[in-house]
N, C-alpha and C positions, 0 to 999 in steps of 0.2 A: 177398103175400096179410096181413092182420094176425095178429098172434101173438094167439096166447090166452089169454085172463087167467082166472086163479082167479075162479069167479062169486061165490064168497061177500067175496073181498078185494076184486073189483069193487064189488060193492055197500056193504059199510064206506067205500072210498074216496068213492064217488060222497055217500052220505050225510054223510058230515063236509064236504065242498067245497059240496053243498048247503046246510048247516046256515050254512056262516061265508061264507057268498056267493060264486058262481063270479067271480074278478075278469074282466075285460074282456082288456083286453092284458097281456101278462107286462111283470114290469118291463123295464126297459132292461138292457142288459148293462151291468154295473159299476155299478148301484145297487144299494147295500146296504142302505141306510135301506128301500127299499120293499121288499125280500127279508124283512128283520126284521118290518117291519109284517104281510104276509102271513103269516110263522110267526107270529108271536106271536097270530093270531085262532086259527090251526089249532092249534097244543099248547094253546091254553088252552079249547079247544072239548073234543079229546081228553081233556083235562085231567078237567074238571068233567064228562064223561058216564063216566069211568072210576071204578067204586067201589073205595074205598083198600084197601090188604091191611091185616090186622088183624095186631095183635101186633109191630107194629114200632116200635122207638122211635128219637128222633135226637137224638143230641148234636152242638153246635157247636164248633168249634175254627177258628183259622187257623194260617197257617206266612208266615214272611216270607220271602216271594223274595229273590235275590240282590242284587235292584233297590231295597230294603230297601220293595217293595209288600207289603201285607197282603193273603194271599189265604183267603179262604174255605172251610174245610170242612165239609161234613157228614157223619157217621158215624152210617150206619141200621146198628139193631144189630136181632137178636130180643129182644123184652123179656122174654124166659124164660130168657134165656144164650144160647150161642152157644159153639163148639169151637174151636180153634185155628187155623183159616184165615182168610182175608181176601180180599178183594178189592175194587182201587183200580180204582171204573168212572169209566172218560171219557165225558163225553155227547156228542152228536151237533150237528149246526148247520152245516156248511158251513165252517168255518174261521170264519164271522163272526159267529156267535149264540151269547151266552153265557145263563146261567141266567136271568136277567132274562126273555128270550125263552122258551126252550122248558123252562122248570123246574116251569110248571103241569103239565108230562105227564110231564115226565121223573122226578118224585118220586114220580108214580104207580107209574113203571116200577121202579124200583131197588126200591121198598115191594115189590112183588110178588115180585123175583128172591131178596131175604132172607128175604120172608116162606115163600116155597117152597124153599128151598134149605137153611135155617136158617145161612147164611152170612153175614157181617156184611161191608157196604162201604161205602169209604169214598169221596165224592164231590166232586171238586176244581173249585171258580167259576173252571176257567183264563180270561187275559184273551185275547181276540180282536182278529182283525183286522178293518178296516185299520187300528185305531187302535192296535194291539199285534202287528206280525207276526213272522213267523218271528225267532230263535226264542222268542220269547217263550210263545206258548202250550204247546209242550212241552217248555221248561224248567219253565215251572209244573207239568206233569204229573208232571215227573222229581220235582223237589221234594216234590209230594205222595207219590209212591214214598218217596223217601228217610223223609219225615214216618212213613210209618207203619210204614217197618221201626223207624226211631228211637225209636218210641213203643209197638212190639209189647209189653214186658213189659207195661207197665200198662194194654195193652188185652186183656194175654190172649191174645197170640198167638205163634205159632210163625213166625219169619223165613223158615224152608224152605219155609212154606205159604201165599205172597202170590201170588197172580193178578192181572193184569192185562185189564181187561175194556174195550172200548169198541162204540159202534158209528157208524158212517157217518162224519164227522171223527173223533171219537171211537175210533172202532177205527183208524184211520191212526195216530191221537196213539198210543194203546196199541202199535202196533208199534214207531212211534219208540220210545218209551219203552225197549222190549225193546232193541232196537238201543242205545241208549244207557248203559240198564245193564249191558249184555255191554261194550260198550267202556271203560267208566268202573270196570267191578271191581265192579259192584252195586249197588243193593242184587239180592240175588236174585229170580228172576223164577221161581215154579212151570209157569206156564202162561200165553199169552195168548189171548184170548177174541176174536176180531174177527168183527163183527156186520156184512153187507157194508160192508168200511172202503173208506176215501176215501182211494186209497194214490199215485195218479199225477197228475201238475199237468199233464201230458202230454193237453190233450182232444184225441179224436179228431175227422173230421169226421162228421158228422151222417149215422147211418143211416136215410132216412126211414121204414124198416119200426118201428125201434124207437120214434124220435120224440115219434110220437104219446102211447105209453103209461108217458114218463116222468113220475115226481114231482120228481127232480131231474133239471134237462135240461142243455144244453150250453152254453146261455148261463151258466146259475146256476151250473155249475162253472167255467167261465174267473172269474168274477165272484169266488168264494171262494179259485181261487189267486193270481188278480192281489193279490187284497187281501192274502192271506198273505206272498206273494213277490217282487211286485212286476215290472218289466218284464223285467231282465236276469236271470232267476233262475236259468239253468245258472250263469253266468259269476260274480255278487255271491258265492252262496253256496257254491260248490266242495262240499268232502265234507262238509259239514254236510247237504247237500241232503237226505240221506238220510234224514236225523231227520225231516225235514218231509214227503218225499214217500218213504217208504219202499219203493214201487216203482224208486227210481232207487238204493238200497243195492247197492255194489256185491258183500258177502261178506254175505252169512244164515247162515253157521256159527256153531254154537255159542248158536245161540236157544232159546228156552223151548219146548217144545212148542205147537200151535196148534191152535186151533177155528177155523175160517171157516163163515160162512153166508151166502148169498146168493140172492134170487131172478132168475130168467131174464128179467125186465121191471126190472132194475136198472140206472143208468147205468153201476155200477161193476163190472156181471158180468166182463167179460174181464181187468181190471187185477186183481181179486180171482183168476180162476182160474189167471192167470199166477203171484199173487204164492205160489198155494199149490203150483202144480209146482215154481217154483224154490225154495222151502224144502224139499219133499220132495228135490228133488235136493241140497242141501244138506245131506242126512239129519237134517232136524227133523223128528217126529214131526208130524204133519197129520190133521184128521178135519175133510172137507170136504163141505158139504150143501148142492145146488142146487134149489132151489123152482120147478119150473114155475108159470107163471102169475100172480107175484108181484114186484110194485115193490117201488121204495124204500121202508122202513117199513111194509112191509105188516102185521106183526103190530099196529102201534099203531094204524093204522085202521082194522083187522078182528080184533080182541083174541081173538074169539070163532068165527073159522074154523077150520076141522081143521086147514090148516097153520098157521095160527099157534101151537094150542096144541102142536102137535108143535116145531116150532122153540122155541119157549119152553121146553118140556121137556127138547130136547136139551141145552140154552144151561145149564138148571139141573143135568140130570146133570151134566155137565161142572164148574159150578160145585162143587156136593157131591165131587167125587172129590178135590178139594185135602185 
């Protein structure tokens, strides 16, 4: 029998998909451009339908990556001033969608977190696959962490109170950056907040009960990971694979405390639960939330739903705890 969906969330998903026009056939396996085009329509609609949070200013900066590329940074801060904590926020997009695709909605997402928490956030326009395969995306994100720690004094921050947060692909990148920071001796990360993170490139066989409920599906997942890692990903990337797919990291000890939330109608449910269990087994403090009846990105499709409000409140609580 089909899994029960949260009625408020389901109504929100239906409203968005109806407004942008329900596509006929889904994009073919491996078709990145079609997925980008579909996502652009969805995120533009979500962004236009969401009222902008007030009292948040945005400053624009840039960093120079190790290969000489200039990477755009957006520093979202409470206009009335802030304390000494901060968050590096890494947006979602399946490893294949950059700010040009998802930014219309994520600008509002980040503004809301900053307005409700009072904690500033740095957003990095990391480069995406297939144009920029692994390790470029996670290295760009790690470089943003280094930039944030290096500019802490002028931004009025305490380097011991910097967190890393991301959702979906950004959640996977946040976990990868946490591994990198541990292995490279810093910068220090006070906590990692992983919102339905994309952690494991090993796509399981389709579940006929779950498949009809998915926002991000099996072929989407194969497309995203193949773009990032290529055909021979296990052999080709060796020890660095865990930075791209943190579920494959052999050692999770010594990582910062983790917050993880995911819905039970999300493709990433089982890899997220498994990762939370492995973190706990490695004696990393974990706060885990499982939201019944919720698909991937539920709070973006239905921001006023009760479960969405509770999820955002929990995330904001952890952000404030920095």
